[in-house]
C-alpha positions in Angstrom: -148.8 105.6 -92.0 -148.4 108.7 -94.1 -148.3 112.0 -92.3 -151.3 114.3 -92.8 -148.9 116.9 -94.1 -148.4 114.6 -97.2 -152.0 114.9 -98.2 -152.8 117.2 -101.1 -153.8 120.8 -100.2 -156.9 122.6 -101.3 -157.0 126.4 -100.7 -160.1 128.4 -99.9 -160.9 130.5 -103.0 -162.5 133.4 -101.3 -164.5 134.4 -98.2 -167.9 134.3 -100.0 -170.5 131.5 -100.0 -171.0 130.4 -103.6 -174.6 129.7 -103.0 -176.0 132.8 -101.1 -173.0 134.9 -102.1 -172.8 136.5 -98.7 -169.7 136.7 -96.6 -168.2 133.7 -94.7 -167.2 134.8 -91.3 -165.0 133.2 -88.7 -167.0 130.9 -86.5 -169.5 130.0 -89.3 -170.0 126.3 -90.0 -168.7 125.8 -93.6 -168.2 123.1 -96.2 -166.2 123.0 -99.4 -166.6 121.5 -102.9 -163.4 119.8 -104.2 -164.9 118.6 -107.5 -167.0 115.7 -108.8 -169.6 116.2 -106.1 -167.1 115.5 -103.4 -167.6 117.5 -100.2 -165.1 117.1 -97.3 -166.3 117.4 -93.7 -167.8 120.6 -92.4 -166.0 122.6 -89.8 -166.1 126.0 -88.0 -164.2 128.5 -90.1 -161.0 130.0 -88.8 -158.9 132.0 -91.3 -155.3 131.0 -92.2 -155.8 127.5 -90.7 -155.2 124.0 -92.1 -158.0 121.4 -91.5 -157.2 117.8 -92.3 -159.9 115.5 -93.5 -158.7 111.9 -93.0 -161.6 110.3 -95.0 -161.0 112.3 -98.1 -157.2 112.4 -97.3 -156.9 116.1 -98.0 -155.9 119.3 -96.3 -158.1 122.4 -96.5 -156.3 125.7 -96.1 -158.5 128.6 -95.3 -156.2 131.3 -96.8 -158.7 132.9 -99.3 -155.8 134.3 -101.3 -155.1 134.3 -105.0 -151.6 132.9 -104.4 -150.7 130.8 -101.4 -147.5 129.2 -100.3 -149.4 125.9 -100.0 -150.0 126.0 -103.8 -153.2 124.1 -103.4 -156.1 124.2 -105.9 -158.5 126.9 -105.1 -162.0 125.5 -104.2 -165.3 127.2 -103.3 -166.8 127.2 -99.8 -170.4 127.4 -98.6 -172.3 128.1 -95.5 -173.3 124.7 -94.1 -176.9 125.9 -93.8 -177.0 127.1 -97.5 -175.5 123.8 -98.6 -178.1 121.7 -96.7 -180.9 124.0 -98.0 -179.9 123.5 -101.7 -182.3 121.8 -104.2 -179.8 120.6 -106.8 -176.3 119.3 -107.2 -173.5 121.9 -107.2 -172.7 122.6 -110.8 -169.7 124.3 -112.4 -172.0 127.1 -113.7 -173.2 127.8 -110.1 -169.7 128.0 -108.7 -168.5 130.1 -111.6 -171.3 132.6 -111.4 -170.8 133.0 -107.6 -167.1 134.0 -108.0 -166.7 137.7 -107.6 -164.0 139.5 -109.7 -163.5 142.0 -106.8 -165.1 142.7 -103.5 -168.3 144.8 -103.8 -168.6 148.1 -101.9 -170.3 147.9 -98.5 -173.3 149.8 -99.9 -173.9 147.1 -102.5 -173.8 144.4 -99.8 -176.5 146.2 -97.7 -178.5 147.1 -100.8 -178.6 143.5 -101.9 -179.7 142.2 -98.5 -182.4 144.9 -98.1 -183.7 144.2 -101.6 -184.1 140.5 -100.8 -185.9 141.3 -97.6 -188.3 143.7 -99.2 -189.2 141.3 -102.1 -189.6 138.4 -99.7 -191.8 140.4 -97.3 -194.3 141.1 -100.1 -194.5 137.5 -101.0 -194.8 136.4 -97.4 -197.6 139.0 -96.8 -199.5 137.6 -99.8 -199.2 134.0 -98.7 -200.1 134.4 -95.0 -203.7 134.0 -93.9 -203.3 136.7 -91.2 -202.2 140.3 -91.5 -198.9 141.2 -89.8 -197.3 144.6 -89.3 -194.6 145.4 -91.9 -191.9 145.5 -89.2 -192.8 142.0 -88.2 -192.6 140.8 -91.8 -189.2 142.4 -92.2 -188.0 140.7 -89.0 -189.1 137.3 -90.3 -187.6 137.8 -93.8 -184.3 138.9 -92.2 -183.8 135.3 -91.1 -184.5 134.0 -94.6 -182.2 136.2 -96.7 -179.4 133.7 -97.2 -181.8 130.8 -98.0 -183.7 133.0 -100.5 -180.4 134.1 -102.2 -179.1 130.5 -102.4 -182.3 129.3 -104.1 -182.3 132.2 -106.5 -178.7 131.5 -107.4 -179.5 127.8 -108.1 -182.5 128.6 -110.2 -180.6 131.1 -112.3 -177.8 128.7 -113.0 -180.1 125.8 -114.2 -179.6 124.8 -117.8 -176.5 127.1 -118.1 -172.9 126.3 -118.7 -169.5 128.0 -118.6 -168.6 128.7 -122.2 -166.3 130.5 -124.6 -167.7 131.9 -127.8 -166.1 133.7 -130.8 -167.5 137.0 -132.0 -166.5 138.5 -135.4 -165.9 142.2 -134.8 -166.0 143.0 -138.5 -169.7 142.1 -138.5 -172.7 143.6 -136.6 -172.6 142.8 -132.9 -175.7 142.3 -130.7 -176.0 142.0 -126.9 -178.4 140.2 -124.6 -178.9 141.4 -121.0 -179.8 139.8 -117.8 -180.6 141.0 -114.3 -178.8 139.7 -111.2 -180.0 141.0 -107.8 -181.6 144.0 -109.5 -178.4 144.9 -111.4 -178.4 144.7 -115.2 -175.4 142.8 -116.8 -174.4 141.9 -120.3 -175.3 138.3 -120.8 -173.8 137.6 -124.1 -172.5 139.1 -127.4 -173.1 137.5 -130.8 -173.2 138.3 -134.5 -176.7 136.9 -135.4 -179.8 138.9 -134.6 -181.7 137.7 -131.6 -185.4 136.9 -131.8 -185.9 138.1 -128.3 -187.3 141.5 -127.4 -184.3 142.5 -125.2 -181.7 143.0 -127.9 -180.0 146.4 -127.8 -177.3 148.3 -129.6 -173.7 147.0 -129.1 -172.3 147.7 -125.7 -169.4 145.9 -124.0 -168.2 144.7 -120.5 -170.0 143.0 -117.7 -172.4 145.8 -117.0 -171.7 147.8 -120.2 -169.5 147.5 -123.2 -168.6 150.3 -125.6 -167.1 149.8 -129.0 -165.5 153.0 -130.2 -162.3 154.5 -131.7 -159.4 154.9 -129.3 -159.7 158.7 -129.0 -163.5 158.9 -129.3 -165.3 160.7 -126.3 -167.8 158.5 -124.5 -171.3 160.0 -124.8 -174.4 159.3 -122.8 -174.7 158.1 -119.2 -172.1 155.7 -117.8 -173.2 152.6 -116.0 -173.8 152.1 -112.3 -171.4 153.9 -110.0 -168.5 152.0 -108.5 -168.0 149.9 -111.5 -164.6 149.1 -113.1 -163.6 149.6 -116.7 -161.1 147.8 -118.9 -159.7 149.3 -122.1 -159.1 146.8 -125.0 -156.9 147.9 -127.8 -157.8 146.1 -131.0 -155.3 146.3 -133.9 -156.3 146.4 -137.6 -155.4 142.7 -137.9 -157.8 141.7 -135.1 -160.9 140.1 -136.6 -162.3 138.1 -133.7 -162.7 138.3 -129.9 -163.4 135.5 -127.5 -166.3 136.0 -125.1 -166.1 134.1 -121.8 -169.3 133.5 -119.9 -170.2 131.9 -116.6 -173.6 130.9 -118.1 -175.4 133.9 -116.6 -173.3 136.9 -117.5 -170.3 137.9 -119.5 -167.1 137.6 -117.4 -164.2 138.4 -119.7 -163.1 139.3 -123.3 -160.0 137.9 -124.7 -158.5 139.2 -128.0 -157.4 136.8 -130.7 -153.9 135.6 -130.0 -154.0 136.2 -126.3 -153.2 133.3 -124.1 -154.9 132.2 -120.9 -154.9 134.1 -117.6 -151.1 134.6 -117.1 -149.6 137.3 -115.0 -148.3 139.0 -118.2 -151.9 139.3 -119.4 -153.3 140.9 -116.3 -155.0 144.2 -117.1 -155.7 147.5 -115.4 -159.3 148.3 -114.2 -160.3 151.9 -114.1 -162.9 153.5 -111.9 -163.9 155.8 -114.8 -164.1 155.1 -118.6 -162.2 158.4 -119.3 -158.8 157.6 -117.9 -155.1 158.0 -118.7 -153.3 155.6 -121.1 -150.3 154.6 -119.0 -149.5 153.4 -115.5 -146.1 154.0 -114.0 -144.2 152.2 -111.2 -143.6 154.8 -108.5 -140.4 152.9 -107.6 -138.8 153.2 -111.0 -140.9 156.0 -112.6 -141.1 153.8 -115.7 -144.2 152.4 -117.4 -145.3 149.0 -116.0 -144.5 146.1 -118.3 -146.2 143.4 -116.2 -149.4 144.5 -114.6 -150.0 143.2 -111.1 -153.0 141.0 -110.7 -156.3 142.8 -110.1 -154.7 146.2 -110.4 -157.4 148.9 -110.0 -156.9 152.6 -110.5 -159.0 155.4 -108.9 -158.6 159.1 -109.0 -159.0 161.8 -106.4 -159.5 165.5 -106.8 -157.0 167.9 -105.3 -158.0 171.4 -104.1 -161.7 171.1 -105.0 -164.0 173.6 -103.4 -165.3 172.3 -100.1 -162.5 169.8 -99.5 -161.9 169.5 -95.7 -159.1 167.0 -95.7 -157.5 163.9 -97.3 -157.2 160.3 -96.2 -154.5 157.9 -97.3 -155.2 154.2 -96.9 -152.2 151.8 -97.0 -152.4 148.1 -97.2 -149.1 146.4 -96.5 -146.5 148.3 -98.5 -148.9 149.8 -101.1 -151.1 152.8 -101.1 -154.6 151.4 -101.6 -156.6 154.7 -101.8 -156.3 158.5 -101.5 -159.6 160.2 -100.8 -160.5 163.8 -100.7 -163.2 164.5 -98.1 -166.1 166.9 -98.4 -168.3 168.0 -95.5 -169.7 165.1 -93.6 -168.4 162.6 -96.1 -167.5 159.3 -94.4 -168.6 156.8 -97.1 -165.0 155.9 -97.8 -164.5 154.1 -94.5 -167.2 151.4 -94.9 -166.0 150.5 -98.4 -162.3 150.4 -97.4 -163.1 148.3 -94.3 -164.7 145.8 -96.6 -162.0 145.7 -99.3 -159.0 146.1 -97.0 -159.9 144.8 -93.5 -156.3 145.2 -92.3 -155.6 148.6 -93.8 -154.0 151.6 -92.1 -155.8 155.0 -92.3 -154.1 158.4 -92.1 -156.3 161.5 -92.1 -154.9 165.0 -92.7 -157.3 167.9 -92.2 -157.0 171.1 -94.1 -156.8 174.5 -92.4 -158.6 177.5 -94.0 -156.8 178.6 -97.1 -154.6 175.5 -97.2 -154.1 173.5 -100.4 -151.8 171.1 -102.2 -149.2 172.6 -104.5 -147.5 169.5 -105.8 -147.2 165.7 -105.1 -143.8 164.0 -105.0 -142.6 160.5 -104.6 -140.1 159.8 -101.9 -138.0 156.7 -102.4 -135.4 154.9 -100.4 -134.5 151.7 -98.5 -136.6 150.4 -95.7 -136.2 147.5 -93.3 -133.9 144.8 -94.6 -132.7 147.2 -97.4 -136.0 146.7 -99.3 -137.1 149.4 -101.6 -139.9 151.5 -100.2 -141.7 154.6 -101.3 -144.4 157.1 -100.2 -146.3 160.1 -101.5 -145.2 163.5 -100.2 -147.6 166.4 -100.9 -146.3 169.9 -100.7 -148.9 172.2 -99.1 -149.0 175.9 -99.4 -148.0 176.2 -95.7 -146.1 173.1 -94.9 -144.9 169.6 -96.1 -146.6 166.3 -94.9 -146.0 162.7 -95.5 -148.7 160.8 -97.5 -148.3 157.0 -97.1 -145.5 154.8 -95.6 -142.2 156.1 -94.5 -139.4 154.2 -92.9 -136.6 155.1 -95.3 -132.9 155.9 -95.4 -130.9 157.4 -98.3 -134.0 159.1 -99.6 -134.5 160.6 -103.0 -137.5 162.7 -104.0 -139.0 163.2 -107.4 -141.9 165.4 -108.5 -144.8 163.3 -109.8 -147.5 165.7 -110.7 -149.0 169.1 -110.4 -152.4 168.6 -108.7 -154.1 170.9 -111.1 -153.8 168.3 -113.8 -155.5 165.5 -111.8 -154.1 162.5 -110.1 -154.7 158.7 -110.5 
């Protein structure tokens, strides 16, 4: 008999139920979809574990990583309760629309849950024959959030399909919008005028898209905070762009001539539409030729009035975030705990009159002679290490004067 290790591997795509789109936690009863309406056995989730299904003759690996040493096909997972509560077969459009490009901030997760409870409480109040106190209604709806979210996701994905469409950028471009969990997204772009009443001027990206010259200033309000921007450089020879949709909202834009999602085609996401042009590798101090997958860039303000200290967040061997604190500002921690659950936090308070004078990169060899680097801010009174440090044969190089801003 063949060994279970010889069975094909399927890797957990992410830690989010594709039906309710809330987090899958260790100990939850889960089930996966491996394609063609095939669903292996359910089991209690434990991360970084291999579960063998002898009936389907497969191994399920709960890694939830983009790249895994098992090299299995990434498949979606569901809460067992959500899966049993579903009304329809699992479609490609449903699983595609439930895939998140990046983890939402903690505030968005709580906002979404509270919104569902509030809407459900109103409907429940109108349907009941007896009058219940609002707090009782909210308690009841708190137990129905996932089921309500799962049904909503199913209904929104009905009669939709994952698609690629071509848009001619030399012609007029129109946009349709849709709302998901109370947030407006771009649904589609097209060249022909829509007969619907929700057409708008051309805008671009999942929440907003802006067509403009490279050096044009962006006027008007920007989209919802904590969104991510991607800059697309279109040459004079570019006539068309490919719009990728999950059936509900726009997910990506590919320029003519670009290939599929290869590492060389990864792009930088920026926290603000007004951002620098280039990204450098702090190891080599040279521009990055191949952008790491899902690279996101944020800025922090040095020496702003009211700054009480700085926090550096490291994840593995990289600096995930540098945050400037104001008075009673602790919002960073909830978001970073969500995005980087195993991150290391370092907080450096500021004394009165203390400020950063310059930021350097310190580079050397760490354990196993591997290259390692950290940020070193020079303060007006002293010098402190910002980031990771376990180096020998160190060299130091000035990166930036804080007065010019830092990404």
